[in-house]
N, C-alpha and C positions, 0 to 999 in steps of 0.2 A: 541586442547586437550579437551575442554569442550564438543565439538560435539562427539568426540569418546566415551567418559564416558557416555554421555547421550544415545547413541546408545546401549552401553553395558547393561545399566540399563533397558531400555525399551524393548530390543529385545533379545539379545543373552543370557543374564543372566536369562530370564524367561523360557528359555527352560528347560524341565524336566531333561535333561543330566546335566545341569549345576546348577540347583536350589539348591541342598544340599551344594554345595561348591562355591556358588556365592560370598560370602564374602572373601573367600580365594583367588579366581581367580582375583577379582577386586583389592585386596590388592597387589597381585603379579603383575598385570599390571601397577598400579600406582607406585609401587616401582622401576619398570624398566625404567619409563619414561625418568629419568635423563640420561640414557645411549644412548639416540637417540637425533640427531638433527632433528627437524621437518621442518626447513627451511634453505636453504642455505643464506638467507638473515637475519638470526638472528644475533643480535649484542651484545647479553650478556645472561647469564644464571645464575642460582644460584651459580655456582661455579666459575664465571669469577672474576678474580682479578681486582682491580681498582686502578688508580693512581700509577702505579708501579715505574714510574720515580721519582715522588715525594718521594715516601716511600724509595726507594733506595738511593736516595741522602741523605735523612735524616740518613741513616745507615752510611755514610762515616765517621763522626766524625772528629777528628784531626789527621793530619798526624803524624806518630811517628818518621820520619826521614826527611832528607832534599831532598828526591827524591820522586817524583810522578811517579808511575809505573802503566801503562795502558796496558791491553790486547786489542788490536784493531782488531775488526772482522767486517764481513759484510756478507749479503746474506745467512742467514740460511735456508730460504724457506722450501723445503721439505727433507732436508738432515739430518734426524733425527738421524741416526746412527752415522753421523759425528759430530753431536752436542754432543752426549754422549761422544764421544772420546775426543772432545774438553774440555768438563766439567771435565773429569778425568785428563786430562793433566793440566789445569789451576789450579786445586785444589792442585797440587804439587808444585806450585809457591807462597809461602806465602808473597812474596814481592809485589805482585799485589794489588794495591788499589782498582780498580774497572775496569769493562769491558765496552767498548764502541761497540755496535751493530749498524753498519752504514747503516741500512735499509734493506728492503726486508726480513723482519722477516717471512712474510708469502709468499705463491706463488699466491694464488688467493683471497686474502683478506677475507678469511673466518674466522670465529669466531673459530672454531675448530682447524685451523691451528695455530692461535695465542696461543691458549691454550695448543696445544701440544708442541710448541716451549717453551713456558714459563714453562711448567711442567719440562722440562729438565734443562733449565737454572736456575730454582729456586734451583737446587742441587749445584750451585756454592757456594763456601765459601765466595765470595766476591760479592758485589752488581753489577748489570749490568744496562746500560742506553740504551734504545731503540731509534732509529731514524726512522722517516717515510721514507719508499722507494716507488718506483713507484708500484711494485707488492702489496704493502700494501694498495693501493688506489683502486684496482679492487673491483667491487661490492659495498658492504658496509663497505669496509676496513677502510675507514676514520673514520667512526663512532666508529667501533670496537677499533681502535688505540687510539682514544681520550678517550674512556671509560677505556681502559686497561692501557695505558701508560700516557696519558695527552696531553697537548697542542703539536701541531706540531712544533711550534717554541718555544724553551726553553733554558734558560741559567742559569748556576749556578756557584758559585765560590767554588773551593777547593784548599786549600793551596795557596792563592793568585793568582791562576790561573783561569780565566774566561773560561768556555767551552760553546760555542755557538752552540747548535744543531738546525737545522733549515730545513725547507722543500725546496728542490730544484728540485722537481718533475714536471717540467713546462708542459711536454707534456700531463699529466693527467688532466691539468686544461686549455687545449688548449692554453697554453703559456700566460695566462692572470695573471699578477701581481704575479707570482711565479718565483723566490723567492720574498718575501715581503722586498723590499729594505729599506722601511721606518723602519720597525721593526729591520732589520739587522743593519741599521745605528745607531739606538739607543743602541743596545746591544753591539756594538763595541766602544761605546764611553769610554773615560778614566773614572776611578774611583779610589778613595783613596784606596780602599782595594785590587785593582787588579794590579799586577805587569806585567802579561803576559796573552795572549789570544790564545785559540785554537779554530778553527771553525770545526764543524763536520756536514756533510750532506751526502745525498746518491748520487745524480747524480753530477759529477764534471762539472765545467763550460766548460770543453773542450770535452764534449759529445754533439755535435751539434744536434743530432737527438732527444734528451731528454731535454737539457737545452735550455732555451729561449735565442736565439741568439742575440735579440735585448738588453738583459740585461747582456750578457756575458762581454761587455766592462765596464759598470757601476759596476757590481759585482766584477770583478778582480781588478778594481781601487780602489774600496772601501776596499778590502783586503790589497792591496799594500800601501795605505795610512793610515792604522791603526797601530799605534805604538805598538811596542812590540808583534805583531802577530808572534807566533812561527811556526805555521803549519796549513795547511788546509787539513783535512782528509775526505775521501770519500769512498764509496762502489761502487756498481753497475757494475763495468767493469769486475769483476771476475778475476782480475789480479792484483798482487802487483806491484806498480810502485812508485818511489821515485824520484822526479825530479822538475825542475823549467820550466814549459811550456810557460811562459810569459816572456817578457823582463822586469823582475822586481825581487825583492829579496824574493818573496813568494814561500815556499816550499809546494809542494803538495804530499800527500801520499794516495795511494788507498790500500784497503785491499784485502786479499784473500777471496774467497767464502769458506763457511764450507766445501764443497766437495773436496777442495783441501788439506784438512788436514794440514793446517798451519795457524798461526796467527802471526801478527806483535806486538811484545812487545816493548813499548815505555817508555823510561825513561827520564823524564824531571828534569834536575837538573841545577841550577845556569843559567836559561834561555837558556839552550841547550837541544835538543831533540836527545837523543841517540836511536838508533833502532837495534833490533835483530830479527831473524826469528826463531819461534818455531814451530817444527813439532809435529804431534800427530798421 
């Protein structure tokens, strides 16, 4: 940017054809700069939101009834028109407490993509929580996500339920120490203010091409050994599934992608997870 302005001052604006209106032209150019992305590697700009997850969690407040209601979605990527339809539908359901977006917020990890998605989801009447997906880790996407949403591994408690969002995108790290089993083990430990636990990540453990197969056993055993774990939520597969893929009691639910014009509505009451499908 500085180089462009310097060139204008030293060369272009000295030309007789521009001299009389040089101030106006320079002001017009500078005023338009914010409309352009000068680098696909850019990780923030003056309009980039920061710490969205922390801020949205703070908006949750106290639950007004005995049911926690969640709109569970995933894989927004480049499906912008579908996102608009989702927002319009979700805003007609006042019982929703918050929205979980299970990864692949972007398609190519670009700042502008994250901002485009957030500008639409910001119109939701209820807060949303973003989880890191494998597409979000392309290019400088990890840095963009951390600036815009916060830590890749995050847990919070709402109405005595601990929601454990975490990074399971093993392939993008060449299968090194992802998921972080030490962090996850600590996040799943019992606590006095926690009655139940819900885990949320993008890549499910039954995706062998993306999830570290060396950690599949330890990961699924950890979940199965966690008291009061209600459900493990995932995106990535662009297909809604609700099943028990392992020889244990752990229920796994995967989300629709936004392009499929449907989301999973979860109601948690008295330690039970009730599910319905909402089309839009």
